[in-house]
GUKOLGU-114226 format. One record per atom (N, C-alpha, C): atom name; x, y, z. Coordinates in Angstrom, 3 decimals. Layout:
BEGIN
CA/X/Y/Z
...
//
This chain:
BEGIN
N/166.866/90.065/176.461
CA/165.563/90.721/176.395
C/164.998/90.825/177.809
N/164.569/92.012/178.185
CA/163.993/92.180/179.520
C/162.723/91.349/179.681
N/162.503/90.895/180.901
CA/161.353/90.030/181.177
C/160.016/90.730/180.876
N/159.898/92.003/181.141
CA/158.646/92.726/180.881
C/158.342/92.799/179.383
N/159.366/92.973/178.549
CA/159.171/92.986/177.097
C/158.719/91.617/176.601
N/159.333/90.582/177.157
CA/158.954/89.211/176.811
C/157.479/88.972/177.150
N/157.044/89.413/178.320
CA/155.647/89.235/178.734
C/154.695/89.989/177.811
N/155.061/91.174/177.401
CA/154.226/91.955/176.486
C/154.096/91.239/175.154
N/155.196/90.727/174.630
CA/155.167/89.997/173.358
C/154.288/88.756/173.478
N/154.427/88.029/174.580
CA/153.615/86.827/174.787
C/152.123/87.165/174.890
N/151.795/88.247/175.571
CA/150.397/88.661/175.690
C/149.816/89.074/174.341
N/150.617/89.767/173.538
CA/150.162/90.165/172.200
C/149.933/88.930/171.341
N/150.854/87.977/171.380
CA/150.691/86.738/170.612
C/149.471/85.953/171.075
N/149.261/85.891/172.374
CA/148.086/85.212/172.911
C/146.800/85.891/172.439
N/146.782/87.215/172.454
CA/145.602/87.957/171.993
C/145.330/87.676/170.514
N/146.383/87.613/169.719
CA/146.220/87.316/168.289
C/145.649/85.919/168.100
N/146.219/84.940/168.791
CA/145.740/83.557/168.674
C/144.279/83.451/169.120
N/143.953/84.080/170.230
CA/142.561/84.050/170.707
C/141.624/84.757/169.726
N/142.054/85.870/169.171
CA/141.243/86.599/168.194
C/140.968/85.760/166.962
N/142.009/85.106/166.449
CA/141.830/84.248/165.275
C/140.898/83.088/165.621
N/141.049/82.537/166.820
CA/140.171/81.447/167.241
C/138.722/81.870/167.322
N/138.472/83.042/167.867
CA/137.096/83.568/167.955
C/136.525/83.782/166.556
N/137.311/84.370/165.656
CA/136.841/84.572/164.276
C/136.525/83.238/163.608
N/137.367/82.246/163.820
CA/137.137/80.915/163.254
C/135.823/80.333/163.793
N/135.618/80.416/165.101
CA/134.382/79.895/165.696
C/133.152/80.638/165.179
N/133.246/81.953/165.046
CA/132.125/82.722/164.500
C/131.810/82.274/163.083
N/132.839/81.988/162.300
CA/132.645/81.500/160.934
C/131.959/80.148/160.909
N/132.370/79.232/161.788
CA/131.766/77.902/161.876
C/130.297/78.006/162.291
N/130.016/78.813/163.293
CA/128.628/79.004/163.743
C/127.782/79.570/162.602
N/128.343/80.520/161.851
CA/127.625/81.105/160.725
C/127.247/80.086/159.682
N/128.153/79.150/159.405
CA/127.855/78.107/158.420
C/126.722/77.205/158.892
N/126.592/77.044/160.204
CA/125.508/76.222/160.739
C/124.173/76.966/160.710
N/124.204/78.288/160.810
CA/122.968/79.072/160.895
C/122.367/79.435/159.540
N/123.188/79.563/158.527
CA/122.692/80.020/157.223
C/123.350/79.245/156.087
N/122.576/78.917/155.048
CA/123.142/78.184/153.910
C/123.895/79.093/152.930
N/123.922/80.380/153.204
CA/124.531/81.337/152.273
C/125.844/81.849/152.866
N/126.952/81.675/152.156
CA/128.227/82.164/152.690
C/128.326/83.682/152.578
N/129.210/84.263/153.360
CA/129.467/85.693/153.309
C/130.350/85.975/152.093
N/129.803/86.725/151.146
CA/130.541/87.135/149.947
C/130.385/88.644/149.812
N/131.444/89.405/150.075
CA/131.338/90.867/149.961
C/131.021/91.287/148.517
N/130.146/92.257/148.378
CA/129.753/92.759/147.073
C/130.613/93.967/146.721
N/131.042/94.027/145.466
CA/131.876/95.142/145.019
C/131.064/96.434/144.968
N/131.753/97.546/145.194
CA/131.121/98.862/145.214
C/130.394/99.160/143.897
N/130.980/98.815/142.774
CA/130.325/99.123/141.497
C/129.008/98.358/141.335
N/128.933/97.165/141.900
CA/127.684/96.403/141.857
C/126.640/97.058/142.763
N/127.056/97.504/143.933
CA/126.136/98.183/144.851
C/125.650/99.499/144.239
N/126.542/100.213/143.563
CA/126.163/101.483/142.925
C/125.121/101.244/141.833
N/125.277/100.185/141.070
CA/124.300/99.874/140.021
C/122.978/99.416/140.639
N/123.049/98.663/141.734
CA/121.821/98.257/142.442
C/121.085/99.487/142.958
N/121.841/100.464/143.453
CA/121.239/101.713/143.923
C/120.494/102.416/142.779
N/121.110/102.452/141.619
CA/120.459/103.085/140.457
C/119.156/102.365/140.108
N/119.208/101.035/140.095
CA/118.015/100.254/139.756
C/116.918/100.395/140.817
N/117.305/100.496/142.071
CA/116.313/100.641/143.142
C/115.626/101.996/143.090
N/116.364/103.045/142.755
CA/115.768/104.376/142.721
C/115.389/104.882/144.101
N/116.258/104.735/145.052
CA/116.008/105.152/146.443
C/115.779/106.661/146.488
N/114.770/107.063/147.238
CA/114.452/108.489/147.362
C/114.236/108.900/148.806
N/113.754/110.119/148.991
CA/113.464/110.642/150.323
C/112.417/109.772/151.004
N/112.647/109.473/152.267
CA/111.746/108.664/153.094
C/111.580/107.225/152.618
N/112.479/106.745/151.768
CA/112.448/105.335/151.375
C/112.795/104.471/152.576
N/112.254/103.266/152.572
CA/112.601/102.261/153.572
C/113.221/101.100/152.797
N/114.533/100.953/152.958
CA/115.305/99.993/152.165
C/115.753/98.848/153.057
N/115.497/97.626/152.611
CA/115.956/96.438/153.315
C/117.039/95.752/152.510
N/118.107/95.338/153.192
CA/119.133/94.482/152.608
C/119.051/93.171/153.372
N/118.527/92.147/152.711
CA/118.296/90.858/153.361
C/119.528/89.972/153.182
N/120.161/89.640/154.290
CA/121.432/88.940/154.242
C/122.538/89.934/153.949
N/122.627/90.964/154.766
CA/123.458/92.134/154.450
C/124.951/91.932/154.680
N/125.368/90.789/155.200
CA/126.792/90.551/155.403
C/127.413/91.593/156.315
N/128.506/92.201/155.850
CA/129.196/93.201/156.675
C/128.574/94.591/156.564
N/127.445/94.697/155.896
CA/126.724/95.966/155.819
C/127.212/96.921/154.749
N/128.027/96.431/153.838
CA/128.599/97.305/152.811
C/127.520/98.053/152.034
N/126.485/97.346/151.574
CA/125.408/98.010/150.824
C/124.583/98.904/151.746
N/124.335/98.451/152.979
CA/123.558/99.252/153.937
C/124.207/100.606/154.128
N/125.502/100.622/154.401
CA/126.191/101.885/154.672
C/126.387/102.717/153.407
N/126.536/102.056/152.274
CA/126.635/102.792/151.007
C/125.333/103.552/150.750
N/124.201/102.846/150.885
CA/122.896/103.489/150.676
C/122.660/104.580/151.711
N/123.020/104.306/152.976
CA/122.802/105.281/154.053
C/123.629/106.549/153.833
N/124.854/106.394/153.364
CA/125.711/107.558/153.100
C/125.140/108.433/151.999
N/124.529/107.844/151.010
CA/124.052/108.576/149.838
C/122.600/109.035/149.953
N/121.863/108.485/150.893
CA/120.441/108.827/151.033
C/120.134/109.066/152.512
N/120.493/110.215/152.994
CA/120.403/110.540/154.428
C/118.960/110.609/154.938
N/117.982/110.821/154.024
CA/116.584/110.886/154.432
C/115.869/109.539/154.297
N/116.597/108.521/153.899
CA/116.027/107.174/153.786
C/116.357/106.369/155.043
N/115.593/105.320/155.273
CA/115.836/104.405/156.397
C/116.358/103.102/155.803
N/117.572/102.724/156.166
CA/118.215/101.544/155.598
C/118.336/100.491/156.695
N/117.791/99.308/156.441
CA/117.738/98.246/157.442
C/118.342/96.982/156.854
N/119.293/96.424/157.563
CA/119.916/95.173/157.139
C/119.607/94.061/158.116
N/119.538/92.842/157.589
CA/119.383/91.645/158.411
C/120.525/90.692/158.089
N/121.162/90.178/159.131
CA/122.246/89.219/158.950
C/122.154/88.174/160.046
N/122.307/86.916/159.668
CA/122.177/85.814/160.614
C/123.528/85.189/160.962
N/124.517/85.348/160.125
CA/125.840/84.774/160.397
C/126.615/85.694/161.348
N/127.153/85.150/162.427
CA/127.798/85.999/163.439
C/129.007/86.792/162.944
N/129.886/86.194/162.164
CA/131.104/86.902/161.755
C/130.810/88.150/160.926
N/130.028/88.061/159.848
CA/129.725/89.301/159.118
C/128.927/90.299/159.953
N/128.067/89.801/160.847
CA/127.310/90.707/161.712
C/128.244/91.502/162.625
N/129.229/90.819/163.208
CA/130.208/91.504/164.066
C/130.983/92.536/163.248
N/131.359/92.172/162.016
CA/132.045/93.132/161.141
C/131.149/94.338/160.870
N/129.867/94.080/160.604
CA/128.924/95.171/160.323
C/128.778/96.091/161.532
N/128.729/95.516/162.722
CA/128.593/96.338/163.920
C/129.873/97.142/164.189
N/131.012/96.578/163.833
CA/132.272/97.321/163.966
C/132.275/98.529/163.046
N/131.794/98.323/161.826
CA/131.696/99.438/160.873
C/130.684/100.455/161.374
N/129.566/99.968/161.929
CA/128.538/100.867/162.454
C/129.096/101.744/163.565
N/129.952/101.168/164.397
CA/130.549/101.928/165.493
C/131.381/103.095/164.955
N/132.076/102.855/163.841
CA/132.919/103.890/163.246
C/132.081/104.884/162.443
N/131.162/104.386/161.621
CA/130.389/105.255/160.726
C/129.280/106.041/161.442
N/128.643/105.428/162.424
CA/127.579/106.088/163.206
C/126.519/106.755/162.318
N/125.866/105.973/161.495
CA/124.807/106.467/160.627
C/123.470/106.334/161.343
N/122.773/107.463/161.523
CA/121.481/107.445/162.214
C/120.394/106.797/161.369
N/120.585/106.765/160.066
CA/119.552/106.233/159.187
C/119.805/104.769/158.796
N/120.770/104.097/159.447
CA/121.088/102.712/159.125
C/121.077/101.854/160.385
N/120.460/100.676/160.280
CA/120.443/99.690/161.377
C/120.661/98.308/160.787
N/121.397/97.510/161.518
CA/121.578/96.110/161.111
C/121.161/95.233/162.286
N/120.311/94.261/161.990
CA/119.768/93.366/163.011
C/120.388/91.980/162.867
N/120.710/91.372/163.986
CA/121.162/89.979/164.015
C/119.904/89.131/164.151
N/119.297/88.851/163.003
CA/117.989/88.196/163.007
C/117.753/87.533/161.659
N/117.002/86.467/161.674
CA/116.593/85.790/160.457
C/115.517/86.628/159.783
N/115.790/87.088/158.569
CA/114.832/87.956/157.862
C/113.526/87.244/157.537
N/113.516/85.906/157.594
CA/112.269/85.177/157.350
C/111.235/85.495/158.428
N/111.714/85.953/159.602
CA/110.816/86.288/160.710
C/110.605/87.790/160.846
N/111.069/88.545/159.891
CA/110.927/90.006/159.933
C/109.805/90.437/158.986
N/109.064/91.432/159.383
CA/108.022/91.994/158.528
C/108.678/92.918/157.494
N/108.257/92.787/156.260
CA/108.745/93.652/155.175
C/107.645/94.610/154.718
N/106.600/94.752/155.493
CA/105.417/95.500/155.065
C/105.677/96.980/154.815
N/106.710/97.539/155.457
CA/106.993/98.967/155.248
C/108.074/99.197/154.190
N/108.553/98.138/153.568
CA/109.630/98.260/152.573
C/109.155/98.993/151.324
N/109.968/99.930/150.876
CA/109.747/100.549/149.562
C/110.771/100.023/148.565
N/111.893/99.477/149.100
CA/112.978/98.937/148.282
C/113.618/97.771/149.018
N/113.995/96.733/148.280
CA/114.676/95.572/148.872
C/115.835/95.178/147.958
N/116.988/94.942/148.589
CA/118.163/94.444/147.867
C/118.575/93.133/148.507
N/118.950/92.154/147.683
CA/119.448/90.908/148.236
C/120.398/90.197/147.289
N/121.351/89.514/147.901
CA/122.335/88.692/147.191
C/122.394/87.376/147.943
N/121.529/86.444/147.534
CA/121.371/85.172/148.231
C/121.338/84.023/147.236
N/121.464/82.807/147.714
CA/121.441/81.619/146.860
C/120.029/81.356/146.327
N/119.923/80.627/145.201
CA/118.620/80.391/144.549
C/117.552/79.779/145.453
N/117.919/78.828/146.313
CA/116.893/78.205/147.160
C/116.322/79.190/148.179
N/117.123/80.128/148.623
CA/116.647/81.155/149.555
C/115.814/82.188/148.797
N/116.254/82.539/147.605
CA/115.519/83.490/146.759
C/114.129/82.941/146.447
N/114.039/81.652/146.159
CA/112.743/81.041/145.835
C/111.770/81.161/147.010
N/112.265/80.932/148.241
CA/111.412/81.067/149.425
C/111.003/82.515/149.654
N/111.913/83.426/149.402
CA/111.641/84.847/149.649
C/110.653/85.448/148.648
N/110.591/84.903/147.459
CA/109.696/85.455/146.444
C/108.262/85.505/146.961
N/107.787/84.412/147.560
CA/106.431/84.371/148.098
C/106.260/85.327/149.271
N/107.239/85.369/150.176
CA/107.175/86.270/151.341
C/107.087/87.715/150.885
N/107.933/88.088/149.940
CA/107.934/89.466/149.450
C/106.600/89.794/148.792
N/106.099/88.893/147.953
CA/104.828/89.128/147.261
C/103.676/89.300/148.254
N/103.710/88.544/149.353
CA/102.642/88.623/150.363
C/102.717/89.890/151.200
N/103.934/90.338/151.521
CA/104.087/91.349/152.561
C/104.281/92.781/152.080
N/104.871/92.985/150.918
CA/105.220/94.357/150.549
C/104.038/95.092/149.927
N/104.139/96.399/149.978
CA/103.120/97.238/149.365
C/103.336/97.297/147.853
N/102.292/97.584/147.149
CA/102.368/97.687/145.696
C/103.368/98.786/145.316
N/104.226/98.489/144.341
CA/105.215/99.457/143.886
C/106.586/99.286/144.496
N/106.745/98.316/145.409
CA/108.051/98.087/146.033
C/109.044/97.575/144.995
N/110.208/98.240/144.943
CA/111.284/97.854/144.016
C/112.180/96.825/144.706
N/112.536/95.776/143.963
CA/113.402/94.714/144.485
C/114.505/94.470/143.465
N/115.757/94.415/143.958
CA/116.899/94.108/143.100
C/117.632/92.926/143.697
N/117.863/91.910/142.869
CA/118.587/90.717/143.256
C/119.916/90.653/142.524
N/120.922/90.159/143.195
CA/122.244/90.011/142.590
C/122.471/88.538/142.247
N/122.693/88.276/140.984
CA/123.098/86.982/140.407
C/122.036/85.898/140.338
N/121.081/85.859/141.247
CA/120.092/84.784/141.238
C/118.697/85.378/141.193
N/118.002/85.269/140.034
CA/116.672/85.884/139.876
C/115.583/85.069/140.570
N/114.416/85.695/140.713
CA/113.258/84.967/141.204
C/112.928/83.877/140.203
N/112.535/82.689/140.672
CA/112.294/81.581/139.736
C/111.011/81.696/138.914
N/109.992/82.420/139.416
CA/108.703/82.429/138.703
C/108.289/83.805/138.225
N/109.162/84.765/138.329
CA/108.806/86.135/137.964
C/109.839/86.671/136.985
N/109.382/87.272/135.902
CA/110.303/87.843/134.915
C/110.849/89.178/135.415
N/112.154/89.356/135.287
CA/112.772/90.622/135.689
C/112.392/91.714/134.703
N/112.152/92.925/135.222
CA/111.871/94.080/134.361
C/113.139/94.557/133.677
N/114.242/94.429/134.388
CA/115.523/94.861/133.848
C/116.599/93.898/134.342
N/117.538/93.594/133.459
CA/118.657/92.709/133.774
C/119.916/93.443/133.359
N/120.840/93.664/134.300
CA/122.038/94.460/134.029
C/123.269/93.684/134.460
N/124.214/93.534/133.547
CA/125.490/92.903/133.884
C/126.457/93.997/134.327
N/127.138/93.735/135.451
CA/128.103/94.687/136.011
C/129.463/94.011/136.048
N/130.470/94.642/135.456
CA/131.816/94.087/135.456
C/132.010/93.035/134.374
N/133.201/92.463/134.383
CA/133.554/91.455/133.384
C/134.273/90.287/134.038
N/134.175/89.141/133.395
CA/134.914/87.972/133.850
C/134.479/87.454/135.195
N/135.458/86.985/135.956
CA/135.215/86.338/137.250
C/134.507/87.250/138.245
N/134.743/88.537/138.172
CA/134.150/89.471/139.140
C/132.840/90.089/138.654
N/132.304/89.590/137.571
CA/131.055/90.170/137.062
C/129.853/89.658/137.861
N/128.813/90.469/137.871
CA/127.552/90.115/138.522
C/126.414/90.538/137.606
N/125.278/89.886/137.760
CA/124.073/90.281/137.032
C/123.026/90.690/138.052
N/122.459/91.875/137.846
CA/121.400/92.386/138.712
C/120.055/92.230/138.019
N/119.054/91.826/138.788
CA/117.695/91.634/138.287
C/116.772/92.583/139.048
N/116.010/93.382/138.311
CA/115.146/94.382/138.922
C/113.679/94.002/138.749
N/112.899/94.182/139.804
CA/111.471/93.856/139.830
C/110.695/94.958/140.514
N/109.429/95.073/140.164
CA/108.498/95.924/140.921
C/107.348/95.034/141.360
N/107.053/95.019/142.629
CA/105.956/94.202/143.149
C/104.704/95.030/143.283
//
């Protein structure tokens, strides 16, 4: 084997090892920053959440804990006149979301590397979230305080603890099923 080919192979292997190491470190940092793991949501669940939200022209949609931005970009692709904003605190899904943003280049979608607890939701017309119960419980008060009357909120799998859902929809079957809870504030 020629020496130059050997060097190229070694450099490629080194790049792979370093890449895996960086991804691992981003994952560890994410676990320290947020109590909610990155769990990608299936397209059919996002489509049903979209139906429940009723996104329209000039809507301002927030995805709190947006992960890799799957729902953000799905909503942005289907509602070009809406403003879709995601917040993600874990570095690995945020980097994935920004990689997708680089490819998709949606003018109506933005994802922020920021704790949504410190973000104003006052302009929200729609909010989607898939978070653990303890985070949902904290957000219920924030949402009630900050959003305008009539704001639609859809939660995946974990409902608000003190508010009855207007609509409850099961999506899928078995291990991959999810339940969506719809509210109007």
